[in-house]
C-alpha positions in Angstrom: 2.6 -25.6 -6.3 -1.2 -25.1 -6.5 -2.8 -27.4 -9.0 -6.3 -27.6 -10.4 -7.7 -25.1 -7.8 -6.4 -27.3 -5.0 -4.5 -25.8 -2.1 -4.3 -27.0 1.4 -6.4 -25.2 4.0 -3.5 -24.0 6.3 -1.6 -22.5 3.3 -4.7 -20.7 2.1 -5.3 -19.3 5.6 -1.7 -18.0 5.9 -1.8 -16.4 2.5 -5.1 -14.6 3.3 -3.8 -13.4 6.6 -0.7 -11.9 5.0 -2.9 -10.1 2.4 -5.0 -8.3 5.0 -2.4 -7.4 7.7 -3.4 -6.5 11.2 -1.7 -3.6 13.0 -1.4 -5.8 16.1 -1.5 -9.6 16.6 -1.2 -11.9 19.6 -1.2 -15.7 19.6 -2.7 -17.4 22.7 -2.4 -21.2 22.6 -3.4 -21.6 19.0 -5.8 -18.7 18.8 -4.6 -15.7 16.8 -6.0 -12.3 17.9 -5.9 -9.6 15.3 -6.6 -5.9 15.5 -6.5 -3.1 12.8 -8.4 -0.2 14.2 -11.7 -2.0 13.7 -11.4 -1.7 9.9 -12.5 -5.0 8.2 -13.6 -8.1 10.0 -10.7 -10.2 8.7 -8.1 -8.0 10.4 -10.1 -7.6 13.6 -11.1 -11.0 14.7 -9.9 -14.1 16.4 -8.7 -17.0 14.2 -9.2 -20.3 15.9 -6.7 -23.1 15.0 -7.4 -25.5 17.9 -9.9 -26.2 20.6 -9.1 -26.3 24.4 -9.4 -29.6 26.2 -12.6 -29.0 28.1 -15.6 -26.6 28.3 -14.3 -24.6 31.2 -11.0 -23.9 29.3 -13.1 -22.8 26.3 -15.0 -20.3 28.4 -11.8 -19.0 30.0 -10.1 -18.5 26.6 -13.2 -16.7 25.2 -13.1 -14.4 28.2 -9.4 -13.6 27.6 -10.2 -12.7 24.0 -13.1 -10.6 24.9 -11.0 -8.6 27.3 -8.3 -8.2 24.7 -10.7 -6.6 22.2 -12.6 -4.5 24.7 -9.3 -3.0 25.9 -8.8 -1.8 22.3 -12.3 -0.4 22.1 -13.8 -2.8 19.6 -16.4 -5.6 19.6 -15.1 -9.2 20.1 -15.4 -11.2 17.0 -14.5 -14.9 16.3 -14.0 -16.5 12.9 -14.9 -20.1 12.2 -14.8 -22.1 9.0 -16.4 -25.1 7.4 -13.1 -26.9 7.6 -12.7 -26.2 11.3 -16.2 -25.3 12.6 -15.4 -26.2 16.3 -19.0 -26.8 17.3 -18.3 -26.7 21.0 -16.8 -23.2 20.6 -19.6 -22.1 18.4 -22.2 -23.2 20.9 -20.3 -21.5 23.8 -20.3 -18.2 21.9 -24.0 -18.5 21.1 -24.7 -19.1 24.8 -22.8 -15.8 25.5 -25.3 -13.9 23.2 -23.1 -13.8 20.1 -24.7 -13.4 16.7 -23.7 -15.4 13.7 -23.1 -13.6 10.4 -23.8 -14.9 6.9 -21.1 -17.1 5.4 -18.3 -15.9 3.1 -17.0 -18.2 0.4 -13.3 -18.6 -0.4 -13.1 -19.2 -4.2 -10.0 -20.1 -6.3 -9.1 -20.4 -9.9 -6.1 -22.0 -11.6 -4.0 -19.5 -13.6 -1.5 -22.1 -15.0 -3.2 -22.1 -18.4 -4.3 -18.4 -18.3 -4.7 -16.8 -21.7 -4.3 -13.0 -21.9 -7.4 -10.9 -22.9 -7.9 -8.0 -25.3 -9.0 -4.7 -23.6 -8.5 -2.2 -26.4 -12.0 -0.7 -25.8 -11.5 0.2 -22.1 -9.0 2.6 -20.4 -7.3 1.3 -17.3 -4.3 2.3 -15.2 -2.4 1.2 -12.1 -2.2 4.2 -9.7 -0.2 4.7 -6.6 -1.6 3.7 -3.2 -2.8 7.1 -2.1 -4.5 7.9 -5.4 -6.1 4.4 -5.6 -7.5 4.7 -2.0 -9.1 8.0 -2.9 -10.6 6.5 -6.0 -12.0 3.6 -3.8 -13.3 6.1 -1.3 -15.1 8.1 -4.1 -16.9 5.0 -5.4 -17.4 3.0 -2.3 -18.0 5.7 0.3 -15.0 4.8 2.6 -15.2 6.7 5.9 -12.5 9.4 6.2 -11.1 7.9 9.4 -10.7 4.5 7.6 -8.6 6.0 4.8 -5.2 6.0 6.7 -6.0 2.4 7.9 -6.4 1.1 4.4 -3.3 3.0 3.2 -1.3 1.4 6.0 -2.6 -2.1 5.1 -1.7 -1.6 1.5 1.8 -0.3 2.5 2.7 -3.0 5.0 1.6 -6.4 3.7 4.5 -8.5 2.4 3.1 -9.1 -1.1 3.0 -6.9 -4.2 0.1 -4.6 -4.9 -1.9 -4.5 -8.1 -4.1 -1.5 -7.8 -6.5 -1.0 -10.8 -8.5 2.0 -11.9 -11.0 1.7 -14.7 -12.4 4.6 -16.8 -15.2 4.8 -19.3 -15.9 8.0 -21.3 -13.4 9.8 -19.1 -15.2 8.9 -15.9 -14.0 6.7 -13.0 -16.3 3.6 -13.1 -14.4 0.9 -11.2 -11.6 0.0 -8.9 -10.0 -3.3 -7.8 -7.1 -4.4 -5.7 -4.9 -7.5 -6.0 -2.1 -8.9 -3.8 0.6 -11.1 -5.3 2.2 -13.4 -2.7 4.5 -15.9 -4.5 2.3 -18.1 -6.7 -0.9 -16.8 -5.1 -2.9 -13.8 -6.2 -5.7 -12.4 -4.1 -8.5 -10.2 -5.4 -10.0 -7.6 -3.0 -12.0 -4.4 -2.9 -13.7 -4.6 -6.3 -16.3 -1.9 -6.8 -18.1 -0.6 -9.9 -20.1 2.6 -10.0 -23.8 1.9 -9.6 -24.6 3.5 -13.0 -22.2 1.3 -14.9 -23.0 -2.2 -13.5 -24.0 -5.1 -15.7 -21.8 -3.7 -18.5 -19.0 -6.2 -18.2 -16.7 -3.8 -16.3 -16.2 -6.1 -13.2 -15.4 -9.0 -15.5 -12.9 -6.9 -17.5 -11.2 -5.7 -14.3 -10.8 -9.2 -13.0 -9.4 -10.4 -16.3 -7.0 -7.5 -16.5 -5.7 -8.2 -13.0 -5.4 -11.9 -13.8 -3.3 -11.0 -16.9 -1.0 -8.9 -14.6 -0.8 -11.7 -12.0 -0.1 -14.4 -14.6 2.7 -12.3 -16.1 4.2 -12.0 -12.6 4.2 -15.8 -12.1 1.0 -16.4 -10.2 -0.5 -19.8 -10.5 -3.6 -19.6 -8.3 -6.1 -16.7 -8.0 -8.4 -16.4 -5.0 -11.2 -14.2 -3.8 -13.8 -13.9 -1.1 -17.5 -13.3 -1.7 -20.5 -13.0 0.6 -22.9 -16.0 0.3 -25.8 -13.5 0.1 -24.4 -11.9 -3.1 -25.7 -14.1 -5.9 -24.8 -11.7 -8.7 -21.2 -11.7 -7.7 -21.1 -15.5 -7.2 -22.6 -16.0 -10.7 -20.0 -13.7 -12.2 -17.1 -15.5 -10.5 -18.4 -18.9 -11.5 -18.5 -17.7 -15.2 -14.9 -16.6 -14.8 -13.9 -20.1 -13.6 -13.8 -19.6 -9.8 -14.8 -22.5 -7.5 -15.7 -22.5 -3.8 -13.2 -24.4 -1.7 -14.6 -23.6 1.8 -16.5 -21.0 3.7 -16.2 -19.0 6.9 -18.3 -16.8 9.1 -18.1 -14.6 12.2 -19.7 -14.7 15.6 -19.9 -11.2 17.1 -20.7 -10.1 20.6 -24.2 -8.6 20.6 -24.6 -8.2 24.4 
């Protein structure tokens, strides 16, 4: 059971993989290759759990992964973390003209002592998958060819969806998505209309979803945030989230 925001690395990684399902996966000697039609980096990258015994083996394994992704018409991408940075693999990828992205923080919050909020002043609902995806598209600008991919992800992961729609003065102003997986609750796809930001809407959405998750038995909430998004990081810190580790991608730029 997660306690005081503490959860072991391997468990957290497995939970997040389940929340963002790939359409195709293949494990090759401790490296998990994932593909989902090139929608989201998390479902279209190689997760590295171990390092090969020598530099030649690293090069050979990278080449196998590159071929796998190019056969599917997408750019090879590798994911590394501060827990398992694998410097030799990192350097080999940089030598092959890969580009390193900014880091993404994994943050968690203990829900064991969660207290429900009061949201009488806002209107919110929990729509069906298709309706929520269209709301998300309207606010975020999701490409039309990515709509069925997101619908498939929401329909096939093993957890329970919490899809939130927020209205103000009769207008759609925000959406958010949560995934309940046992005692873990992941927050994803939060977006607030640009004309309604800094009005507490994002904070209310997160609290509403935490209420829902706590009622369902969740004990740990988690989210992912870009390290170059200081406004979001500040909001999550105010709500009690703490960074437990970070990850980044190396992408083929040749």
